[in-house]
C-alpha positions as CSV (number, residue, x, y, z in Angstrom):
1,M,0.0,0.0,0.0
2,L,2.7,-1.1,-1.1
3,K,1.5,1.8,-0.4
4,R,0.1,6.2,1.6
5,T,-1.3,9.1,3.8
6,F,0.6,12.3,4.6
7,M,-1.3,12.5,7.9
8,L,1.2,13.9,10.4
9,A,-0.8,12.9,13.5
10,L,0.5,16.1,14.9
11,A,-0.9,15.1,18.3
12,A,2.2,12.9,18.5
13,L,4.4,15.9,18.6
14,S,2.8,17.0,21.8
15,L,3.1,13.6,23.4
16,A,6.7,14.2,24.4
17,V,8.3,11.2,26.1
18,P,9.6,12.2,29.5
19,A,13.3,11.3,30.2
20,S,12.2,8.8,32.9
21,A,9.8,6.9,30.6
22,A,10.7,3.3,29.9
23,D,11.8,2.5,26.4
24,L,9.2,0.7,24.4
25,L,11.4,-2.4,24.3
26,A,11.2,-2.7,28.1
27,T,7.5,-2.1,28.0
28,V,6.7,-4.8,25.4
29,K,9.1,-7.2,27.1
30,A,7.3,-6.8,30.4
31,R,3.9,-7.2,28.8
32,G,5.1,-10.2,26.7
33,T,3.2,-9.0,23.6
34,L,3.7,-6.6,20.7
35,K,0.5,-4.7,19.8
36,V,0.5,-4.4,16.0
37,A,-2.0,-2.3,14.0
38,T,-2.9,-3.2,10.5
39,E,-5.9,-2.6,8.2
40,G,-7.1,-6.1,7.5
41,T,-8.7,-4.9,4.2
42,Y,-5.6,-4.6,1.9
43,P,-4.7,-7.9,0.3
44,P,-2.2,-9.3,-0.2
45,F,-0.6,-7.2,2.5
46,N,-3.1,-7.6,5.2
47,Y,-6.6,-9.0,5.0
48,R,-9.0,-11.5,6.6
49,E,-9.5,-15.0,5.4
50,K,-13.0,-16.5,5.2
51,N,-12.5,-17.9,8.7
52,G,-11.8,-14.4,10.0
53,E,-8.1,-14.9,10.6
54,L,-5.7,-12.2,9.5
55,A,-3.3,-13.1,6.7
56,G,-0.9,-11.4,4.2
57,Y,2.6,-10.2,3.8
58,D,2.4,-7.6,6.6
59,V,0.8,-10.1,8.9
60,D,3.6,-12.6,8.3
61,V,6.3,-10.0,8.8
62,A,4.7,-8.8,12.0
63,R,4.6,-12.4,13.4
64,L,8.2,-12.9,12.3
65,I,9.4,-9.7,14.1
66,A,7.4,-10.4,17.2
67,T,9.0,-13.9,17.4
68,R,12.5,-12.5,16.9
69,L,11.8,-10.1,19.8
70,G,10.6,-13.0,22.0
71,L,7.1,-11.7,22.0
72,K,3.6,-12.8,21.1
73,V,1.8,-10.6,18.6
74,E,-1.5,-8.9,19.3
75,F,-3.2,-7.5,16.2
76,V,-5.4,-4.4,16.2
77,T,-7.3,-3.6,13.0
78,S,-7.9,0.0,12.1
79,E,-9.2,1.9,9.0
80,W,-6.3,3.5,7.2
81,A,-7.5,7.1,7.7
82,G,-7.1,6.9,11.5
83,I,-4.3,4.4,11.9
84,L,-1.4,6.9,12.4
85,A,-3.6,8.9,14.9
86,G,-4.1,5.7,16.8
87,L,-0.4,5.1,17.1
88,A,0.1,8.7,18.3
89,A,-2.6,8.0,20.9
90,G,-0.9,4.9,22.2
91,K,-3.5,2.4,21.1
92,Y,-0.8,0.1,19.8
93,D,3.0,-0.2,19.7
94,V,3.7,-0.3,16.0
95,I,1.9,-0.3,12.6
96,V,2.7,-3.0,10.0
97,A,0.5,-1.9,7.1
98,Q,2.5,-0.6,4.2
99,V,3.3,2.8,5.8
100,G,5.5,4.7,3.4
101,I,8.5,6.4,4.9
102,N,8.6,10.1,4.1
103,P,9.9,13.3,5.8
104,K,6.6,14.5,7.0
105,R,5.8,11.3,8.8
106,E,9.3,11.2,10.2
107,Q,8.5,14.5,12.0
108,A,5.9,12.6,14.1
109,F,7.3,9.0,14.3
110,D,10.4,6.9,14.2
111,F,10.6,4.2,11.5
112,S,12.3,0.9,11.2
113,A,14.5,0.2,8.2
114,P,12.4,-0.5,5.1
115,Y,11.0,-4.0,4.8
116,I,9.3,-3.7,1.4
117,Y,9.7,-1.6,-1.7
118,S,7.1,-0.7,-4.4
119,M,5.9,2.1,-6.7
120,P,2.6,3.7,-7.8
121,Q,0.8,2.2,-10.8
122,L,-2.4,2.9,-12.7
123,I,-5.1,0.4,-13.4
124,V,-7.4,0.8,-16.3
125,R,-10.2,-1.1,-18.1
126,N,-9.3,-3.7,-20.6
127,N,-11.0,-1.7,-23.4
128,E,-9.4,1.6,-22.5
129,T,-8.1,3.2,-25.7
130,A,-6.5,6.3,-24.1
131,S,-2.9,6.2,-23.2
132,Y,-2.3,7.4,-19.6
133,K,1.5,7.6,-19.1
134,S,1.4,10.1,-16.2
135,L,-1.1,11.7,-13.8
136,A,-1.0,14.8,-16.1
137,D,-2.7,12.6,-18.8
138,L,-5.7,12.1,-16.5
139,K,-6.7,15.8,-16.6
140,G,-10.4,16.0,-16.8
141,K,-10.8,12.3,-15.8
142,K,-12.0,10.5,-12.7
143,L,-9.3,8.7,-10.7
144,G,-9.9,6.3,-7.9
145,V,-7.6,6.2,-4.9
146,G,-7.4,4.8,-1.4
147,Q,-8.9,7.1,1.2
148,G,-6.1,8.8,3.2
149,S,-3.4,7.3,1.1
150,V,-0.2,8.8,-0.4
151,Y,-1.9,8.1,-3.8
152,E,-4.8,10.3,-2.8
153,Q,-2.4,13.1,-1.9
154,Q,-0.5,12.6,-5.2
155,A,-3.7,12.7,-7.2
156,K,-5.1,15.8,-5.4
157,A,-1.8,17.6,-6.0
158,A,-2.2,17.1,-9.8
159,T,-4.1,19.6,-11.8
160,G,-7.6,19.0,-13.2
161,I,-8.2,15.4,-11.9
162,E,-11.5,14.5,-10.3
163,V,-10.3,12.4,-7.4
164,R,-12.6,9.8,-5.8
165,S,-11.5,8.2,-2.6
166,Y,-12.4,4.7,-1.4
167,A,-12.0,2.9,1.9
168,A,-11.2,-0.5,0.3
169,A,-9.4,-1.4,-3.0
170,P,-12.0,-3.9,-4.2
171,D,-14.6,-1.1,-4.2
172,T,-12.2,1.0,-6.3
173,M,-11.8,-1.8,-8.8
174,A,-15.5,-2.5,-9.0
175,D,-16.2,1.2,-9.9
176,L,-13.4,1.2,-12.4
177,A,-14.9,-1.9,-14.1
178,S,-18.3,-0.4,-14.2
179,G,-17.1,2.9,-15.7
180,R,-17.8,5.1,-12.7
181,I,-14.1,6.1,-12.7
182,D,-11.6,6.2,-15.6
183,A,-8.5,4.8,-13.8
184,A,-7.3,3.8,-10.4
185,L,-4.0,4.5,-8.7
186,N,-2.5,2.1,-6.2
187,D,0.7,0.3,-5.1
188,S,2.3,-1.7,-7.9
189,L,2.4,-4.9,-5.8
190,M,-1.2,-4.5,-4.7
191,S,-2.2,-3.9,-8.3
192,A,-0.5,-7.0,-9.5
193,Y,-2.3,-9.1,-6.8
194,L,-5.7,-7.6,-7.6
195,L,-5.3,-8.2,-11.3
196,K,-4.2,-11.8,-10.6
197,I,-7.3,-12.7,-8.6
198,S,-9.8,-10.4,-10.2
199,K,-12.3,-11.5,-12.8
200,L,-13.1,-7.9,-13.6
201,P,-12.2,-6.5,-17.1
202,I,-9.3,-4.4,-15.8
203,K,-5.6,-4.4,-16.6
204,A,-2.3,-2.9,-15.4
205,G,-1.5,0.6,-16.6
206,A,1.7,2.7,-16.5
207,Q,3.9,3.1,-13.4
208,V,3.7,6.8,-12.5
209,G,6.1,7.4,-9.7
210,A,9.3,6.7,-7.8
211,V,10.1,3.7,-5.8
212,E,8.6,3.9,-2.3
213,R,10.0,2.5,1.0
214,M,7.7,1.0,3.5
215,G,8.7,0.8,7.2
216,I,7.3,0.1,10.6
217,P,6.4,3.3,12.5
218,F,6.4,3.7,16.3
219,K,6.6,6.6,18.8
220,K,9.7,8.7,19.0
221,G,12.0,8.4,22.0
222,N,12.5,4.6,21.9
223,P,16.1,4.0,20.7
224,E,16.4,0.6,22.3
225,F,13.3,-0.6,20.6
226,K,14.4,0.8,17.3
227,Q,17.8,-1.0,17.5
228,A,16.1,-4.3,18.4
229,L,13.5,-3.9,15.7
230,N,16.1,-3.2,13.0
231,K,18.3,-6.1,14.2
232,A,15.3,-8.4,13.9
233,L,14.7,-7.2,10.3
234,A,18.4,-7.4,9.4
235,D,18.7,-10.9,10.8
236,A,15.5,-12.0,8.9
237,A,17.0,-10.6,5.7
238,A,20.3,-12.3,6.3
239,D,18.9,-15.7,6.9
240,G,16.4,-15.6,4.1
241,S,13.2,-15.4,6.2
242,L,12.1,-12.1,4.7
243,K,12.8,-13.4,1.2
244,A,10.7,-16.5,1.9
245,I,7.7,-14.4,2.9
246,S,8.1,-12.3,-0.2
247,L,8.2,-15.3,-2.5
248,K,5.1,-16.7,-0.8
249,W,3.0,-13.6,-1.5
250,F,4.6,-12.1,-4.7
251,G,6.9,-14.7,-6.3
252,T,9.8,-12.3,-6.1
253,D,11.9,-10.7,-3.3
254,V,10.2,-7.4,-2.6
255,S,12.2,-6.8,0.6
256,K,15.1,-5.4,-1.4
257,A,15.2,-2.2,-3.3
258,P,14.8,-2.7,-7.1
C-alpha cells in the first residue's frame, strides 16, 4: 500500500516522552506482547481469510518480528484514515501496514528500516483506448484512490483530476470496471495481486512514480526498541526469512530495493 497518507498525526508531537519513561522495548518485554496495528482490508498485504483470521505479507512480517523479539503478537485492526492517529494516541505499539517512509511522517514518528519496496501504478479497463502515461494525462478524468493514502495526496496535487476516494481497494476496482471512474492508482504490488485474482475486465497501466520505501512506525524516544526492531529485520533478511515471505506472496523478493 505497497503503499500512503501524509497525515502527520501532529498530536504525537505534543506527546513528548519524558526522560524517565521506559523505552518501548522494556514495555513490550514486560507485557510479553507486541501490539500491532494493521488494516485487514488490503490484500495481499493484510486482510482477513474467510474464517476471520488475518493473513498477508504484513501479517507474516509482524509475526516474524514479534517472534524474533521474543514476544507474542496482538493484532489491532484500524481503518487507514485513522491508523497513524491511533499510534500517536498509544492504542498500539507499531503499525505494520504498508506505511510509506517520508519526511513529514518522520517528523511525528520513528521508523524501522524499510521491509518492502514498491511504486505507484495505474489500473485501467481492458477496453481503454486512451494512453495514460502520467497523472497529467488524466486531466479531466475521474481517478480512484485509497482514502487517506499517499496516492490520494498525489492525485489531489495534480491539476484537473477528479479524485474519488475509497475505503477499500476492491470497491475501487468495481467502480473502475463499471465505468464510474476512468482509472485507479495504487501500489504496484497491490495492483499485480488484484489483477491476478480479479475476474473484472481491468488491466495494469503505467507506473507513474518513484520507488517507495515501507517501514514500521512507532513513537519517538525509543532508541532501544528501534535498535532491536532493526536487528530483527536485518537478521531476517540475512537468513532468508524475509525473502521466503516475499516469495510466498509475490513470487519475487520485494524486501530489497529494485
